[in-house]
C-alpha positions, -999 to 999 in steps of 0.1 A, spaced: -459 -284 336 -424 -289 349 -398 -294 322 -382 -329 323 -344 -328 327 -316 -352 323 -316 -356 361 -352 -367 360 -345 -393 333 -314 -406 352 -334 -409 385 -363 -428 368 -339 -451 349 -317 -455 379 -285 -446 361 -261 -416 363 -266 -383 344 -233 -390 325 -248 -423 313 -278 -405 300 -255 -379 283 -235 -408 267 -268 -423 254 -280 -389 239 -247 -385 221 -250 -421 208 -218 -433 226 -229 -468 235 -194 -484 238 -195 -489 276 -232 -494 279 -251 -527 280 -280 -534 257 -302 -537 287 -292 -502 299 -298 -487 264 -333 -501 262 -341 -490 297 -330 -454 289 -349 -454 256 -381 -465 274 -377 -439 301 -372 -411 276 -404 -421 259 -423 -425 291 -413 -391 304 -414 -375 269 -380 -360 275 -368 -335 249 -331 -326 249 -323 -289 253 -303 -284 221 -294 -248 229 -280 -257 263 -261 -287 249 -246 -264 222 -235 -239 248 -219 -266 270 -202 -284 242 -194 -252 222 -208 -267 190 -242 -264 173 -239 -297 154 -249 -278 123 -230 -272 91 -239 -250 61 -237 -258 24 -237 -228 1 -242 -239 -35 -235 -216 -64 -265 -228 -84 -289 -255 -70 -302 -262 -105 -270 -281 -114 -276 -319 -111 -241 -322 -96 -250 -297 -68 -281 -317 -58 -261 -350 -57 -235 -334 -35 -261 -319 -11 -277 -353 -7 -244 -371 -1 -232 -344 24 -265 -346 42 -261 -384 44 -226 -381 58 -234 -356 85 -266 -373 95 -245 -403 104 -224 -380 126 -255 -364 143 -251 -331 125 -278 -311 107 -272 -292 75 -285 -258 62 -286 -255 24 -283 -221 8 -285 -213 -30 -264 -183 -41 -278 -183 -77 -242 -174 -88 -247 -140 -72 -218 -129 -50 -241 -106 -29 -265 -134 -22 -236 -157 -13 -222 -130 11 -256 -127 29 -258 -165 33 -223 -169 46 -228 -141 71 -262 -156 82 -246 -190 87 -218 -176 108 -243 -156 128 -262 -188 135 -228 -202 147 -227 -232 124 -196 -253 130 -184 -251 94 -194 -244 58 -189 -262 25 -190 -235 -3 -192 -237 -41 -176 -202 -43 -189 -176 -67 -155 -161 -67 -169 -126 -58 -162 -125 -21 -125 -128 -17 -124 -107 15 -150 -129 31 -132 -161 23 -99 -145 36 -117 -135 69 -129 -171 74 -94 -184 69 -80 -157 92 -105 -167 119 -96 -204 114 -133 -210 107 -138 -245 92 -145 -242 55 -140 -264 24 -145 -253 -12 -164 -276 -35 -163 -278 -73 -144 -245 -76 -112 -231 -63 -94 -198 -57 -58 -211 -55 -43 -180 -40 -64 -184 -8 -50 -219 0 -84 -232 12 -90 -269 12 -109 -277 -20 -125 -308 -36 -131 -306 -74 -131 -324 -107 -100 -327 -130 -118 -303 -154 -91 -303 -181 -92 -341 -182 -131 -339 -185 -128 -317 -216 -100 -338 -230 -119 -370 -227 -148 -355 -247 -126 -339 -274 -105 -371 -278 -137 -391 -283 -150 -367 -309 -118 -368 -328 -117 -406 -327 -152 -406 -342 -139 -384 -371 -150 -349 -360 -127 -319 -364 -150 -289 -362 -156 -291 -325 -172 -263 -304 -174 -258 -267 -202 -238 -250 -201 -229 -213 -220 -206 -189 -204 -173 -181 -166 -170 -173 -168 -133 -162 -155 -141 -127 -131 -167 -141 -151 -195 -124 -125 -223 -123 -144 -253 -138 -155 -233 -168 -121 -218 -175 -103 -251 -169 -127 -270 -192 -121 -245 -220 -83 -249 -215 -86 -286 -215 -106 -284 -248 -78 -262 -263 -51 -285 -251 -68 -315 -266 -74 -299 -300 -37 -289 -301 -26 -324 -292 -45 -337 -323 -31 -310 -345 -65 -293 -349 -64 -255 -352 -83 -237 -325 -112 -216 -339 -122 -188 -315 -156 -187 -331 -162 -222 -317 -155 -211 -281 -186 -196 -265 -197 -186 -230 -227 -167 -216 -252 -165 -188 -279 -192 -190 -305 -168 -203 -283 -158 -232 -274 -193 -244 -301 -196 -271 -288 -165 -288 -252 -177 -284 -261 -210 -300 -279 -193 -328 -248 -172 -334 -225 -202 -332 -244 -219 -360 -239 -189 -382 -202 -197 -383 -188 -206 -417 -185 -235 -416 -207 -244 -386 -195 -269 -360 -199 -307 -365 -199 -314 -327 -206 -295 -295 -192 -300 -261 -217 -287 -235 -197 -274 -205 -223 -284 -179 -258 -298 -176 -275 -264 -179 -257 -258 -212 -266 -293 -224 -303 -287 -218 -301 -255 -238 -282 -273 -266 -308 -301 -268 -337 -275 -269 -319 -256 -296 -315 -288 -317 -351 -298 -312 -364 -263 -323 -342 -263 -354 -350 -299 -362 -313 -308 -362 -307 -345 -358 -282 -358 -332 -255 -370 -342 -263 -368 -379 -263 -330 -381 -244 -322 -349 -228 -346 -324 -232 -337 -287 -213 -346 -254 -222 -330 -221 -200 -326 -190 -220 -338 -160 -242 -369 -160 -279 -361 -161 -309 -383 -151 -323 -383 -186 -290 -390 -205 -296 -428 -208 -332 -426 -222 -331 -394 -243 -334 -401 -280 -307 -405 -289 -290 -414 -255 -265 -386 -246 -228 -392 -242 -216 -376 -210 -185 -370 -189 -196 -379 -154 -183 -366 -121 -180 -390 -91 -203 -367 -70 -208 -391 -41 -171 -397 -36 -163 -359 -40 -190 -350 -15 -177 -375 11 -142 -362 7 -154 -326 13 -175 -336 43 -147 -356 58 -123 -327 54 -148 -303 70 -154 -326 99 -117 -329 106 -114 -292 106 -144 -289 130 -128 -315 153 -94 -299 149 -79 -332 137 -49 -334 115 -53 -346 79 -45 -381 67 -8 -380 58 3 -355 32 -30 -348 15 -31 -322 -13 -48 -289 -4 -68 -292 -37 -81 -328 -42 -91 -334 -78 -112 -364 -89 -110 -381 -123 -141 -379 -145 -155 -409 -165 -166 -408 -202 -200 -426 -206 -203 -433 -243 -238 -433 -258 -253 -426 -293 -252 -387 -294 -215 -387 -302 -215 -413 -330 -195 -411 -362 -204 -383 -388 -225 -393 -418 
C-alpha cells in the first residue's frame, strides 16, 4: 500500500500543505473551526500517520526530553516525574524516564544513551559522580537542568529545596515541644549529595541557635540497606535520643519499621519528623509530622527552564541560577510533647 503523505491529506481536504503542517503542530491561531474539523476528518479517513523521524530531521528537534532520577523510590521523584510529564505533554513533547539508583556509572550510561537518541534536553537529579559528563554538556551548550541536587562549581541551572530551612523547621518544632536530645538520620553522604549535607548543616545551625550542644553520636548517615544497623547503634547512645529527624522518606520508612519492631511508641518513647511528605503520613498511627516540598511547583520551574534552553529563549529577568523553594512543616501527632 502507498504511504499516505501530507500532500495527500492536503489534496483531499482542499487546503495547503502548510495548513496541514500547522494543524499537526497544533498551531490553530489562523485556522477556522471548520478547517480544523475538515482536516481532522480527512486524517481519520485516510488513516494518515505523521512521519516523526522526518519531522525531527526537518525541524532539528525530536520533541523528546529525558529525566534521569537518582532514585525513583523517593516519593518526591515520582511526583516530579508526573508533573514534568504533564508539563511537556502540554507542549507536545514526550519524556524518557531513567532511574540511576544513585549509581554514577548507571547515570553515565543513561545520559550517554539519551544524548545518542538526540533528546532535546535532560532534567537530572545528579549523583555527583560524573563531573566530566556534566561539564561536557555545559561545554556543548546542551540543554540541562539539575533537580533536587546541585554542584555549585558547574554553574548549571538548578531547582531545589531550601534544605537548611527544612531541617531548621523540624528542629525548631522539636525544641518548642520540649525535646533537646534530637538526632538526624540520612542516607549516605559519601559523594556529598547536597540535600543530605545541607539538611545536616541546617540541623546543626538550628541546635546552635537554641543553645543545644551538638552531639556527633546523634548524626548518622548510611546507605539504605545499612539503616537498620545504624538505628540500632543510635539507640545504644547514652542517653538515647528523644526525637529523630528522618532526612528523607526512605529513612522515615526505616525509622518507622525500627520503632515497630522494638515496640517503641511514637511520640511517647521517641518523637519523629520526616523530611518529604509521604502518602501514608496522614493516616499512619500516629499521623506523621513531615516537612513537605512543593514538588509540583519545583517540577514546573525545572521544566520551564529546560524548555527555554531548548528554545534558546532568555530567562525571565534576573533569575537566580539556583532556584530554591521553601518547605512547609505539616504538624501531626508524631512530634508531640514528651511524656
